[in-house]
N, C-alpha and C positions, 0 to 999 in steps of 0.2 A: 590423507589416504585417498587415492583415486578409486572411486567405485563406478567408473563409467561402464565397465563390462559386467556389472552385477545383473544376473539373469532375472528378469521379472517373474518368470514362472517357477522360481525355486525359492520359496519362502524360507527354507532352512538356511540359506546364505545371507538372509537379511539380519540386521541388528536385532538384539534380543527381544524388544517389545513387539516388533513387527512380525518376527517369526512366530512368536507365541500367538499373537492375535490372528494371524492368517491361518494358523493351524486350527485354532479353536473356532473362529467365526466362519471360516470358509472351507477349511479342509484343503484348500489350494487357493491360488490367487483368484478369488471371485470378484467380478466387476460389481460395482454398485453405485447408485447415483446419489448425489447430494440433493436434498431439498433446498430450495432457495434459502439463503443465509438466514438462520433463525426465523424461518418463515412462519406463517400463521399457524395456529394450533393444528391445522390439518395439512401442514406442508403446503398450504395454499390451495384451498378448495375453490371450486368454480365460483361459488357465490362470493367468497372472500376476495377473489381476484377481480370482481367487477369494478367498473369505473366509478361507482358511487358508494358512499359509506353504507355499511350494513344497517338495516332497520329492524327494530323489534319492538313489541309492545313495552310500555313503560314499566309494567308490573311483572315482566318475565325476562329471563336471560335470553340472548339471541340463540336461535337454533343453529346447530352445527351439522353440516352435511357430512357424508361419508368421505373418507380420505381420498384425495386425488393428488396427483403430481402434475402441475401445470406451470407455465411460465408466468412471470410477473407482467402486468398489463403495461407494456411500454409501446406506445404508438410512435414509431419513428424515434425522435430524439427525446421524447418526453416520457418520464416515468411518473406514476401517480401514487405508488405505495412503496413502503419498505418495511421489513421486519427486523432490520439490524439495529436501529436506533432505540427501539423500545422492547425488542424481543417478542413483539406481537405484531401481527399484520395491521398496519396503520397508514391511512392516507398521509402523504407528505405534509399536507397543510395542517395536520393535527399533531405534528412533531415540533416542539419548541427548540429547534436547532437548525442551523444552516446545513443543508445536504445537497450535494451535487451528484447526479447519477449519470454515468457514461453508459448508454444503452448498447445493446447488441447491434442495432442498426448504425449507431455512431462509430463503434469499433470497426465495423465492416466498411463504412463509407470513407473513413479516414485511413484505412489500411494500417491500423494500429498493430504494432508488434511488441510493445513494451509498456511498462507502467508509466514511464516518463512521457511517452507519446500519448497515452490515454489522458494525461492531465493537461494537455495543451490548451484546452478550451474550458477549464475549470477555474472560475475566478478565485484568486487568493491562494493558489496552490502552485508550487513549482518543484522541480527536482534538482538537487545539487549533484556534483560530479561523483561523489562517493568513491574517490580514488580509482575510478574505472573498474570497480569489482563488485558493486552492490547498488541496489535501489536506495536512494536517500531522499525522502520526501521533506519538503519544507512547507509546513502548514501554519499560517498565522505567525510566522517568524521562528517557529520551533523546528529544528532539523532533527530527523530521527531515521535510524535504520531498522527499527524494531516495531513500529506502529502499523504493522500490516496484519490483516486477518483474512481468513478464507472461511466462508460460511459461518462467520461470527466467532471463530476460534483462532487463537494467536498463531501467527506464522512469522517468527521473529528473527530467523537467522539471516545473515547478510548475503544476499545473492540477487541475481536479476530474475524476476518473475516473468513468465510468459502468459499470454491470454488465449492460447489455443483451446482451452477447455472452460472458458469463462463466459458466462451469459452477460454479465454487466459488472461495472465497477462503481462502488458507492464511496464517496468521499464525505465523511462526517466531520464537521469543523467545530472546534472548541473542545476542551477537555470534558470527558464524560466517564469517570472511573466507575460510576454506579453500574454501567453496562459492561465496560471493558476491563476494569481493574487497573493495574499499575500502568504508567506511561501515558501515551496519548496526550501529551502536554499541549499540542496545538490541534489535535484531532487524530483520526485514524482513517485508514483506507481498507475497505473490505471488498474482497472479490467473491462474487456469487457464482458458484459452479453451475455448469450445464447439467440438466436433470434428465434422467431416463424417463420418457413419457410414453403414453399409450397411443402412439401413432408410429407409422413407418416413414422414416426420412433418411436420405443418404445424400451427402454432399462432400465433394472434394474440391480443394482450392490450390491453385498454383500461382506464385508471385515471382516475377523476375524484375530486376531493377538495376540501377546504377551500381557500379563497383561490385559486380557479381552477386547482387542480392538474389538468393535462390531459396524459396521457402515453399513447403508442401504441407497442407493440412487435410485431415479427414474427419468426418463426423457421421457416424452411422447409428441410427436409433431404430430399434425393432421391438414391437409389441409381440411377445411370445404367446401370451394368453391374456385373459381379463385380469389375472393376478400378477403377472410377471412382465416386466419391460427391461430391456437391455440397451446399453449405449456404449459406444467406443469412440473416444476422441484421440487424435494423434497429431504430432507435428514433427517435421524434420526441416532443419534450416542449415545451410552452409553459405556464409556470406563474407565479403571483405568490407572495406570501408574507404572513405576518402582520406583516412589517416594511414600513412605509410606503415607497412608491416602488420597491420591489424587483421586478425582473422577471427571468425565466429563459427562455431558449430554447436547446435543444440538439438535435442530430440526428446520427445515425451510421449507416453502412453497413459491413458486414463480410462480403463474399463469401469463401467458403472452398472448398477442394478437397482430397480425399485420393485418391491414385492408387497402386494396387499395380503396381509395375514388375515384380514377380515374386513367388514364394512367400515370399521372404526380404527384399524391398526395398519400402520405402514412401517415397513423396514426398508431403509434406504442406505446404501453404502457405496464407497468408491475407493479404488486403489490407484495411486499415481506413482509412476517412475519417471523422473525428469532429470536430464543431464544437460548442463550448460558449460561450454568450454570456449574461452575467448582470450584475447590479448588484454592484459591490464593496461589501460591507456590513461595516464594522468596529465595529458595535455601539454601545455606550454607554460613557461615562466612569465613573470612580469619584468618591466624595466621602467624606472622613473614613474611609478604609480599607475602604469597602464599595461595591458597585455603586450608582450614583446611583439614587435612587427616582424612577422615571419610568415611563410607559406602555411596555410591551414593544414597541409598534409604533413608537415615536418614532425617527426617523432623524436622526442628528447629522451635519450637513454638507450635502451636496447629492447626492442619488441620481442625478439626471440627469447630473451631471458625474463619475460614478464607474462608467464602463463597464469591463467585464472580458471579454475573449474569448480563446479558445485554439482553434487548429486543428491537428489531428494527422493526418498521413498516414504509414502504416506498412506495410511489407511484411515478412512472416515466412516463411521457407522452412526446412523440415526434411527431411533425407534420412537414412533409417535403414536399415541393412543388417545382417542376422544371418548370420554364417558357420556352416558345418556343424559346426565344432569348438567351438562354445560362445562364440565371440568376437563381440562386437557393436560396430558402428561407427556413430556418430551425429554428424551435423553440423547445426548450427542457426545461421541467420543472421537478423538483424533490422536493417532499414534504416528509419529513422524521421526525419521532419522535423516540427519543432514550431515554431509561431508563436504566441507568447504576448504579450498586451498588457493592462496594467491601469492604471487611473487612479482616484484617489480623493481626495475631500474628506472629512476624517475628524476625529474629536474628539481633543483633548488634555486637559490638566488643567482641572479646575473651580477657580475662585478660592476664596479662604478663606471668603468670605461665602456661597458656594453659589449665587450669582446668575448667573454668567457662565461660559462654557466656551470654551476656545481651539479654533480650527480651523486646520488646515494642509492642504496638498495636494501631491501629486506624481504622476508617471506613470512607468511602466517598461515597456520592450519587450525581449523575449528571443526570438531566433531560434536554434534549435539543430538540428544534423544529427548523428544518431547512426548509427554502423555498428558492429555487434558480430557476432562469429563465434565459436562454441564447437564444438570437436571433442572428442568423448569416445570412448575405447576401453575396453570392458568385457570382463572375462574371469572366468569361474567355473571354479575348479579345486580340487584337493585336494593337500595335501602331508602324506602319512601320515594321521593322524587329524584334521588341521586342514582345514577347508573355507574357501576364500577367495572373495570377490567383489571383484575388483580393478578400480579405475577409474583411468585416466590421461587427462588432458585438457589442452587448450591453449585459451586465450581471447585473442582479438585485438579491439581496439576503438579507435575514433577518434571524438572528439566535437569539432565546430566550433561555437562559440558567439559570438553578438554580443549585447552588452548596451547599452542606451541609456536613461538616466534623465533626467527633467526635473523641476524644482521648480515648484510652483504659486505664482503671484504674484497677490495680490488687488489688481488694478490699479484697482478702484473706490475704494480707500482710498489707495493710493500705488503708484508704479511698482515699488518694490522691497520691498513689504510681503509677507512670507511667512507671517504668522499674524495672525488677527483674533479678536476675542472677540464672542460672540453671547449673547443671553439663554438661560439654561437652559430657560425656559418656552417658547421658540421657537427651537430650536437649528439653524435652517436658514439658509443664505445663498443669496440669489438673485443676488448681485452677480457681476460678471465675474471669471473666473480665467484668467490667461494662463500657459501652461506653456512654460518655456524652461530651458536648462541654467544651473545655478549654477556657481560656481568649482570645486565638489567633486563634481558629479554625474558618474556613470560613463558613459564612452563607450569601450568596449573590445571587443576581439576575442580569443578564446582558442581554443587547441587542446589537447586532452588525448588522449594516446596510452596505451593499455593493452596490455601483453604479460604474460600470466600462464601459468604451468604448474603443474599440481597432480597429486597422487597420493594415492589413498585405498584402504585395504584394510578390508573388513568381514570379520572372521574369526570363524568358529564354532569356539571352543576346545573346548567340550564341548556336548552337547545343551542344557545349561542356561546356558552362559556364552559371551558374544559380546563382541568388541571392535571399535571403529571408530577407526582411526588414519588421520590425513591431514595433508598438508603442502602449502602453496601458496607459490609465489614470484611476486611481482608486480614489474613495472617500470612505474611510473606517472609519466609526464612531462607537465608542464603549461607552456605558454607563454602569457602574458597580455600582450597588446599594448595600450598606452594610445593610443587614436586621437587624443587631444587634444594630447599632447606628443611622441608617437613613441617613448616608452620601452617596453621589454619586460622583464618579469619572468619568470624561469624557475625551476622546481623539479622535481627528479626523486627519487622515493622508490622504494626497493627492499625493502619489508618481506617477511618470511617469516612465514607464519601457520600455526601448528599447531592441530590439533584432536585430542582424545583422549577416547574414551568407553568405558565398560564397562557391559554389560547382563547382569544375572543374573536368570534366570527360575526361581525355586524350584518353581513349578507353572506349567502351560501358560498360563493366562489372566493371570498376574501377572508383571510385569517390574520390577526395581529397577535404577536406573542412576546413574552418576556421570560427569560430563564436565567438561572444561576446554577453553575456546575463546578466541580472540583476534580482534580486529578493529582496523583502523586508519582514521583520518580524516586525509587529507592537509591541508596548510595552505590549499589552494585551496578547501576547504570543500564543503558540500553541492552548491552550484551553480557550482563551479569558478571563482569570481570573487573569492576572499578573499585572494589573494596580495598582499603589500605588501613594501616594502623591509625592514621589521623582521622579518618571519616567513618569508621565502622560503627561508632556509637552515636552518630549524628542523626537527627530526624530526617525523613525524606524531603526532597524538594516539593514544593506545593505550587499548583497552578490553579488560579481562580478566574472564572470567566463569567462576565455579566453581558447579556446579549438581549437586544430587542430587534424585532424584525417583522416582516410582512410577507405573506405568500398569497399570490393572486392568480387564480385560474382564469385566464383571458379567453373564455370559450372552452370548448371541450378538449382542445388539443394544443393549447399554448399556456405556459406557466411562467410567471415572473416572480422573482424573489428579491428581498432586501434584508440585509442583516447589518446591524451596527453593534460593535462589541468592544469590550475592554478586557484584556487578558493580562494578568499580573503573575509574575514568578517570584516566589519568596523562598526562604530557607536555603539561600545560595551560600555555599561554603567558601569563605575567603580567609586569607591569612590575617590573624590578629595583628594590627599595626603596632600594638604594644608588646607582643610576644610572638615572635616568628615561629615558635614551636607548636602553636595551637591554631585551630581553625575556629572561626565564629560564623554565625548564620545571619544573613542580612536579606532585606528585600531589595532586589537590584535590577529588575527588568520589567518593562511594560510595553504592550503592543495595543494600539488603538486602530480600529479600522472600519471601513464601510465596504460591503460587497453587494453587487447587483448581478443577478443572473436571469437568463432568458433561455427557454428551451421549448421546442415543439413546432407546430405548423402555424405559420402566419396566414397562409392560404393553403388550399388543397395541394398546390404544386410547390410551395415554398416553405421550407423548414429551416430552423436556425438552432444553434446552441452556442453559448458563450457568456461573457459577462465582463464586468469592470470591478477592480479592487483598488482601494486607496488604503495603504497601510503605513503606519508610523510606529516603528519598533525601535526602542532605545534602551541602552544601559542606563539605569537611573542612579546607581552608585558604583564607584570604581570596584571592579572585581579582581583585576590584575593589571599588569602593565600593558597587556594586549587587549584589555576590555575596560577602557576608562569611562568614567561617567560622561554621559552625553553622546557616546558613540552610537551610531546606527547599527542594527543587527545585520549580520552577514546574510547574503543571498535574499534580501528583502527589498525589492523595488518599491518606491513610494506609490507609483501608479502603474497599473498593468491593465491591458484590455485585450480581449480576444473574441472573435466572432466568426463562426463557420456558417456558411449558407449553402444549401442545396436547392436547386430549382429544377423541376422536371418539366421539360418542354412538351413531351409527349409521354405516353405510357412506356415507351422504349428508350427515350433519350433524356439524360439529365446532366447537369454540370454543378460543380461545387467551387466556391471561392471562400478562402479564409484569410483573415488578417490577425496578426499577433503583434502587439506593441508592448514594450517593456521599458520603463525608465532605467537610467543608470543605477547600479547597485554596487555595494562593496563586496569584495571577495572574502574578507574576514572582519572580525569586530574591531581590529585596530584601525580600520578605515584608511589604510595606507594605499590600497590598490582599488581602482575603480574599473568595473566592467561597463563600457559605454552602453547606453540605451540603443534600442533598435526597433525597426518595424519590418516585419516579414510577411510576404504573401504566399499562400499555398493555393493550389487549384486541383480540380479533378474533373474527369469526364466519365459518365456512366452509360453503358449500353446494355439493356436487357434484350437479348436476342430473342428469347422465347422463355417459356416457363422453366426450362431446364438450364439454360446457359446465360451467364451474366459476365460481362467484361467491364473492367474499369482501369483508368490510368490516373495515378496521383502524382502531383508535382510538388515537391517541397522546395521552398525558397525560390519561387517562380522568377523573381527578378535578379537572382544570383548575387544577393547582397552579402558583404562581409560583416560578420557579427560574432559575438562571443556568447555562448549559450549559458554556461554556468562555471562553477569553480569548486574546488575542495579547500583551497588555501590561496595565499597570495601568489604562489608559484606553481600551482596546479590548476590551469585554466583551460577549458574546453572550447576550441574554436567551433563556431557553427558550421553546419554542412553547406558546401556549395550546392547549386541546383542539383536535385536528385529526382529521378523518375522511378516509379514502381508500376508495373503492368500486372494486373491480376485477372484471373479467370476462375469462376466457380461453376461447377457442374452438379446439378441435382439429378438423381436417377432413382 
């Protein structure tokens, strides 16, 4: 169902939860701001946001200031604190987990317009193709379309996310179900929303670039009074691509509000309407174990018959109260409706002679309604010489999903023909394609209910030694109803997820840590639709991560990180070799890796961000014919390196230079098709004309090298972009 014309200002037209919430909470569509994702117990007080850890007498809990809404302390490319990984405001060096933060300045300097672009200089993270219709993150060898969060709450429908209303992006690596619940097998990506603040600021931005790249953004913040602040973020983009026939149009509005109900109470909320419409592009096929040699612009299939659109309406409400005795209470609610549709005519295998390529087609529609509520109680206290920061919480959630898939039939050839062959030299089909349900196409409705309780204690054992201990209980129940035959499948999982970490700081700027964490993936899968008669009674897949690392603040504005980890996947369902009618569970995947990161100012004029990752991910036992023992994991290069540099020659002029290197990697776990490794250079030029006007030019693939960016399968491979230029201007007033 296409909701691109849904009026933002008419809540009665929204899906049922949003209409009710808007009517009750706002009376109409009221703007409201998010506090930083799961921010400090005061949504980030001025003291909590300082560059040094809070200090308090050993025999008393730390004092809490009145509630303020401010930004996180990110100086250039370096962030020092996060509230996502522990649900409390914590210095990054006191979190026993690898975290990379893409700051607001980095997003601006790199002219980032998508989640995949935001990850370019994050060590150990990449994005797969996702069939050209969704974000698909690959973190520590685990590919996921659902491990995305916004302000600490799940945002799991398959679509392309924009960053027009985002302050920063946090990439948390390694499973951590104690905080995030199900999924997150390799880690999660959290977007931190821009916050309505008590200052007046207005900025508009315009970007023009290669292939008709046209993008306009606006950000207006207004302090109405000492109690009330408003903010409005918006985006409109209409662009083409180096790929033939590709078109993109998207727009979004995010009004927000922050309201001080008293010295110790903050109400913060925001409503977003976002629509993204683009061509579903599944790239090019392979031939003889390599990407097919063809012009990077060549579209295989039919771009006109490959529409993809997603519409999101979401309401977020935060209520934060600080008691006088050091106790904090926070409640966050997200209600979101998603309408996603995609259709594609796409390439399959090339024949042995290399002269023809197979084409197939299908469409899929997903409507989902999410309701999540998190309540966190925090308490800082001391027991003798030990200082505690205790967190107790409850999460409730309900997700209603409708899925409807149809197969494409090439009726110009035959009424029931589902695949045709076309010449490799002209791989386009102009013939009619009819979409209707086949005997196996999905038509289902599902309900997923979440009830979780968690407890965490951050303990200061000595001034140099800290521990993080946590435990979470989930009750996750899924009912999947087949609308075609009336049958219903059900599964209920009750995993217990531990987390343990130890942090030792031999000197103040250096911390060494060790951690153990677990995550689970229910049989319903990423998108809650994978239950079947064979697997509904099986235990969830389990992911265990053991990690040691170091975080070193090299001065006040430069940070270096090191993480060494081992991630194991178990409870993988495979066919019993002695009985083909049943499934058995085995341990069958392992990833070992080393990650190095660097971010911040090397000198006052020179700042950097990037890192190196060496990852060895393999199938340890045969899972299927396409996943044999010893095979390397798909989309996982053994070595990858990226480093972005910005140097300011004067207060008005600066330049940027980035290098991205990636080893060869396999398109799929059968290891039959290799994407060659590549090195790419990017560059930028910055001109700060005055306090109001800023100009920049970004060049991607400076040397115009031919390379292959990623894949979805052996025959869906994305060629990298030729040299591309973006010219941007931002005006503050």
